[in-house]
C-alpha positions as CSV (number, residue, x, y, z in Angstrom):
1,T,-25.9,-48.4,173.2
2,L,-29.1,-47.0,174.4
3,E,-27.8,-43.5,174.1
4,D,-26.7,-44.1,170.5
5,N,-30.1,-45.5,169.6
6,A,-31.8,-42.5,171.2
7,A,-29.6,-40.1,169.3
8,R,-30.2,-41.8,166.0
9,L,-34.0,-41.8,166.6
10,E,-33.9,-38.1,167.4
11,E,-31.9,-37.5,164.2
12,I,-34.4,-39.3,161.9
13,R,-37.7,-38.7,163.6
14,M,-38.7,-35.9,161.2
15,T,-38.1,-38.2,158.2
16,I,-40.4,-41.0,159.2
17,H,-43.4,-41.0,156.8
18,Q,-46.8,-42.7,156.8
19,I,-49.0,-42.8,153.7
20,G,-52.1,-44.8,153.3
21,S,-55.8,-44.5,154.3
22,V,-58.4,-45.1,156.8
23,D,-61.7,-46.3,155.5
24,D,-63.8,-46.8,158.6
25,L,-64.9,-43.2,159.1
26,F,-67.3,-44.2,161.9
27,W,-64.4,-44.9,164.2
28,V,-62.9,-41.5,163.3
29,A,-66.2,-39.9,164.1
30,S,-66.4,-41.7,167.4
31,K,-63.1,-40.0,168.4
32,G,-64.6,-36.6,167.5
33,R,-62.4,-35.9,164.5
34,I,-65.3,-35.7,162.0
35,S,-69.1,-35.5,162.3
36,H,-71.2,-38.7,162.2
37,A,-72.9,-37.3,159.1
38,Q,-69.5,-36.9,157.4
39,A,-68.6,-40.5,158.4
40,F,-71.9,-41.8,157.0
41,F,-71.7,-40.1,153.6
42,G,-67.9,-40.6,153.3
43,T,-68.2,-44.3,154.1
44,I,-71.1,-44.8,151.6
45,A,-69.0,-43.0,148.9
46,G,-65.9,-45.1,149.6
47,I,-63.9,-42.1,150.7
48,K,-60.3,-42.9,151.8
49,A,-58.7,-40.2,154.0
50,M,-55.0,-40.3,153.3
51,G,-52.5,-38.9,155.8
52,D,-48.9,-38.5,156.8
53,F,-47.2,-37.6,160.0
54,G,-47.0,-34.0,160.9
55,P,-44.2,-32.2,162.7
56,E,-45.7,-33.1,166.1
57,G,-45.9,-36.8,165.2
58,L,-49.7,-36.8,164.7
59,V,-51.3,-38.0,161.4
60,V,-52.7,-35.2,159.3
61,V,-55.0,-35.7,156.4
62,L,-53.4,-34.7,153.1
63,A,-56.2,-35.7,150.8
64,K,-59.3,-37.8,150.3
65,V,-59.8,-40.2,147.5
66,S,-62.5,-42.5,146.3
67,G,-61.7,-46.2,146.4
68,Y,-58.7,-48.3,147.0
69,E,-57.4,-48.2,143.5
70,K,-56.9,-44.4,143.7
71,M,-55.5,-44.7,147.2
72,Y,-52.9,-47.3,146.0
73,K,-51.9,-45.1,143.0
74,A,-51.7,-41.9,145.1
75,A,-49.7,-43.7,147.9
76,I,-47.2,-45.1,145.4
77,E,-46.7,-41.7,143.7
78,Y,-46.4,-40.0,147.1
79,I,-43.8,-42.5,148.3
80,K,-41.8,-42.0,145.0
81,K,-41.8,-38.2,145.7
82,T,-40.8,-38.4,149.4
83,I,-38.7,-41.5,149.9
84,R,-34.9,-41.4,150.2
85,D,-32.7,-44.4,149.3
86,P,-35.6,-46.9,148.7
87,H,-33.2,-49.7,147.8
88,E,-31.6,-49.5,151.2
89,Q,-34.6,-49.6,153.4
90,I,-37.3,-51.9,154.7
91,I,-40.8,-50.5,154.2
92,M,-43.5,-51.6,156.7
93,V,-47.1,-51.9,155.5
94,A,-49.4,-52.0,158.4
95,H,-53.1,-52.6,158.6
96,T,-56.0,-52.9,161.0
97,L,-58.2,-55.7,159.7
98,R,-57.5,-55.0,156.0
99,R,-55.1,-57.9,155.2
100,D,-56.0,-58.1,151.5
101,Q,-55.6,-54.4,150.9
102,A,-52.3,-54.3,152.7
103,A,-51.1,-57.2,150.5
104,V,-52.0,-55.2,147.4
105,L,-50.2,-52.1,148.6
106,A,-47.1,-54.2,149.7
107,S,-47.1,-55.8,146.2
108,K,-47.3,-52.5,144.4
109,I,-44.5,-51.1,146.6
110,R,-42.3,-54.1,145.8
111,E,-43.0,-53.7,142.0
112,E,-42.7,-49.9,141.7
113,I,-40.5,-48.7,144.6
114,R,-38.2,-51.8,144.9
115,P,-37.1,-51.4,148.5
116,K,-34.7,-53.8,150.2
117,E,-37.8,-55.5,151.7
118,V,-41.5,-54.9,152.4
119,L,-43.0,-56.3,155.6
120,A,-46.8,-56.4,156.2
121,C,-48.4,-56.8,159.6
122,N,-51.6,-56.3,161.5
123,I,-51.3,-53.6,164.1
124,Y,-54.8,-53.5,165.4
125,P,-54.0,-54.2,169.0
126,L,-51.4,-51.4,169.0
127,S,-53.2,-48.6,167.1
128,G,-56.9,-49.7,167.3
129,I,-57.5,-47.1,170.0
130,N,-56.5,-44.4,167.5
131,T,-57.7,-45.6,164.1
132,G,-60.0,-48.6,164.6
133,P,-60.4,-51.0,161.7
134,G,-59.7,-49.8,158.2
135,L,-56.1,-48.6,158.3
136,V,-53.8,-49.5,155.4
137,A,-50.5,-47.5,155.4
138,A,-46.8,-47.7,154.4
139,Y,-44.1,-46.5,156.8
140,Y,-40.7,-45.5,155.5
141,T,-37.9,-42.9,155.8
142,G,-37.8,-40.0,153.4
143,T,-37.6,-36.2,153.1
144,V,-37.7,-34.1,156.2
145,I,-41.4,-33.4,157.1
146,T,-42.4,-29.8,156.9
147,D,-45.4,-28.1,158.3
148,L,-47.2,-30.4,155.8
149,E,-47.8,-27.6,153.3
150,D,-45.2,-29.1,151.0
151,E,-46.6,-32.6,151.4
152,K,-50.2,-31.4,150.7
153,E,-48.9,-29.7,147.5
154,I,-47.2,-33.0,146.5
155,M,-50.5,-34.8,147.0
156,R,-52.5,-32.1,145.2
157,K,-50.3,-32.4,142.2
158,I,-50.5,-36.2,142.2
159,L,-54.3,-36.1,142.4
160,A,-54.6,-33.4,139.7
161,R,-53.2,-36.0,137.2
162,K,-56.5,-37.9,137.5
163,L,-55.2,-41.2,138.8
């Protein structure tokens, strides 16, 4: 029933994770989240801002990495540390005009996480207003999301290993 679905969503809402990156920092700057100078230099340097959902449901940056290879490795390790019952769930890999990068992330998730299934899709019309082009992220259920201090610490430890 509708009520059962609403109750289930309320029950799991704090366990829905997103991990991935946004690489078009000019769009982020146009929304006032960073300065245009930060967007310019970050984009030139290939910086990928990686984020997860916070307790209010908004994406919060956990780390910044240089290049897609580091992003893929950090995302896979983060998923491993925060996912619950990977073999029983479908992981969604979404992108905004980054089909090739989403395919690579989906492939790595299939190989290393081994979920029931991985689906990839372009969500540009749905989230373009928030992220613009450049999003590549995996969505899955996992540990209960905290104030993000625990999640930032997980990512700090991952990146400290020199991916």
